[in-house]
N, C-alpha and C positions, 0 to 999 in steps of 0.2 A: 771455672773459666773455660776449661777444656770442652765442656758440654755446650758452649754457647752456639757454635755453628750448627749442631744437631737440632737445637731447639728453634732455629730460625731458618726454615727451609727456603725462604725467599732470598737468602743471602747468595751473593756471587763472589768470585775471587778475581782480583785484579793482580796479575803477575807482571813484574817489571824488574828485569835483571835478577838480583838476589832478594827482592822484596815481594811479599805476598800479602795483599790487603783484602780482608773480608769486608764486604760492603753490601748495602741494599742495591738492587738493580738501578734504582732511581739516582744513585750517587755515581754511577759508572762514568758518565760523561764528565762530571765535575772532577773526578779523580784523573781522568785523561788530561784535563786542562792543567792540573798540577804537575803531573809526571811528564807528559809528552810536550805540552805547550809551555811549560815552566812559567806560568803566569805570575808566580810569586818570586821569580828570580833566584831560585836556589843555587844558581851558578855563582852567586855572590856570597854564599856561605863558605867559610874557610875551615880547615881542620882546626880543632881545639876551640872553636867559637862557643860562646854562650848564646843560645837562641831562645827567645820567648815566642810561643805560638798562642796567640790570644784569639780564642774561638777555634779550638782545635778540631771540632767535629768528631769524626770517627778515627782520627789519627793518621790520615794519609800524609799530610805535610810533615807531621811530627816524626814519623818513621823515616821519611826521606831525609829530613834534616839530621836525624840521629846518625844515619850512615855517612852524611857529609862531614859532621864534626868529629867523628871518630871516638875512640874510647876515652880520650882525655878532654873531649868537649862535653857539653851538656845542653839538653833541651827541656824547657819547662812548658808543658802542654796544659792549657787552661780551657775547660769546657763546662758550661753550666747545665746543659741538658742531660738528664739522667740516662736516657737510652743511648745517646751518642757517647756519653762518657763510658758506659759499659763496653761498647764496641771499641772505643779508644784504648781502654785497658787491654782488651783482647788482642788487638793488633800490635800493641807494644810487646806483649808477652810472646805472641806468635812469631814476631820478627827478632826476638831476643835483644830488644833495645834497652839495655841496662842503664844507659845514660839518659833516659827520659824520665822526668818527674811529672806524673799526671795529677791535676787538681780539679776536683768537681766543684767549681764555682765560676762566677762571672767576674769580669773586670769592669770597673766604673770609676768615676771621679771621687766618690765618697763610699765608705762601707755601708751596707744595708741590704735591702731586699728589692728585687726588681721583677717585673712581669716579663715572661718570655713572649716575644712578638714575632709574627711572620714577616717575610720580606715586604708584604703589602702594608705592614704597620698595625695589623689587628692583633689583639691579645690571644694567646693560646689557652689562657686560664692557668698556666703553670707559673709558679714563682720560684726564684732561686736566690741564693746568697751571692752578694758581690763584695769585692774588696778592691782597694787601690793597688796599683803596681808597687808602690813603695812598701806597703804593708806585706805584700806577698814576698818581695825580695828580702825584707827583714825577717819574716817568719821562716824562710828557708835558709837564713844565715848566709846569703850570697854576698860575697865581697867584691867579686869581679864585675866589670862593666858588662852590660848587655851589648853584644856585637850586632845582632840581627833580630828585628822584631817583625813578626807577621801578624796582621790584624784582619779578622773577619768577624766584626762584632756588631753588625746590624745597626749602624747609625750612631754608635757611641764613640766613634773615632775621635772627633774633635774634643769631646768632653774628656776622654782619657788622656789625650795628648796635652791638653791645656793644664789639667790638674796634676799630671805626672811629668811635666816637662823637664824637671831637674834630673830625672832618671833617663827619660827618653832621648834627651838631647845628646847624650853620650854615645848613643848607638851609631853605627856606620850606615846601616840600611834599615828603613822602615817600609815594609812591603805590605800593601793593604788594598782592600776594597773601600772606596769612598761612597757611602750611601747618601748622596746629595750633601756631602760635607766638605768637599775639596775647597770651596771658597773660604770656609772657616779655618781649615787646616793651613791654607796658604797665608793666613795672617800670623801664623805661629812659626812653622818650621823653617822657612827661608831666613829668618832672623838668626838661626843657629847654624847656618851654612849648608842647608839641605836644598837640593834641586829636585823637582819632580820629573821622573822618567816614566811616561805612560806606556802601557802595552799598546803598540800600534798594530795596524793591520799588516804592515810589512814584517814586523817581528813574528806575528802569528803565522803568516804565510810560510816563512822560512822554517819555523818549528814544525808546522803541520806537514810540510813536504818531507823533512828529515824523519819525523815520526812515522809517516806513512811507509817510508822505506825500511826503517829499522824495527818498528813495532807494529807491523801490519795486523797481527792477530788481535791486539788490543783495539785497534781502530774498527775492525770488523765486528767484534763483540759489542762495541759501543754503538755503532751505527747500523747494525742489522744488515750488513752486506749491501747497503744502498750505494749506488754509483756516485752520488754527490757527497762522498765522505769529507773531502776537504771543505766543501761549501758548508756542510753542517758543523764542522769543527770551528769555522770562523763565524757562523751566523750569530752566535751568542755574543760575539765581541763587538756589538754596537756599543758595549761598555768602553770601547777604546775612544769614543767621542761623545758619550752620553754622560753628563755630569751627575745624573741621578744614580748611576752605578758605574763608577770609573775605577779601573784597576791599574795600578802602577806602583812605583817604588820611589820613595824619597831617599836619595843617596847623598851622603855628606861629601861636600867638595874637599879634595885633598890638596 
């Protein structure tokens, strides 16, 4: 694992406080959105929480969540893609996240095998194993309730939520990307006391200004020293109003 970076000369480093994420250059802006714009609302993660990261990618969110929950908390990071999973393991090790459990599989409504698809919906030709949230929890012998769930699972959100609602309904926060699935999700989660809080342009603007002041170097690396830094940071957030890709958090009413 220590040789990973040397074998991948296209990798870059994203440094944020005491965290150092190794990532492909193409991931840099996406990681900025997680760390600086906080699109998954990690401010709602508490110390000692149990966090499930469904669609963990290269581990950027998992590492951040690991630091948030502390040594007595736990993060389960689930990622089906083999290359992403390798980098997920590397970043967990690199940042000494001993409270993260990585799993190389996908999450679905029923166990089996699925095709890996792109955001456009086309198949990549790669297949991977999937399992249910309940089976994963049982296999890990987890007895505590899940406090925070992050989902980036490319359109399987409604399926997973509906099939695993007995487990998911106990969470306090479900932070996710809705890939044209919000209408279906809204038929389920509000019945269990959840309200949807979308990432708004106002929220992004405040985070972008704060990030530009506090983390200027990361902005410059991501946006190549262009003057329209904040504009570029917000440009992708048509997802704040586009139901085909909407980012937000379902928060349980207290």
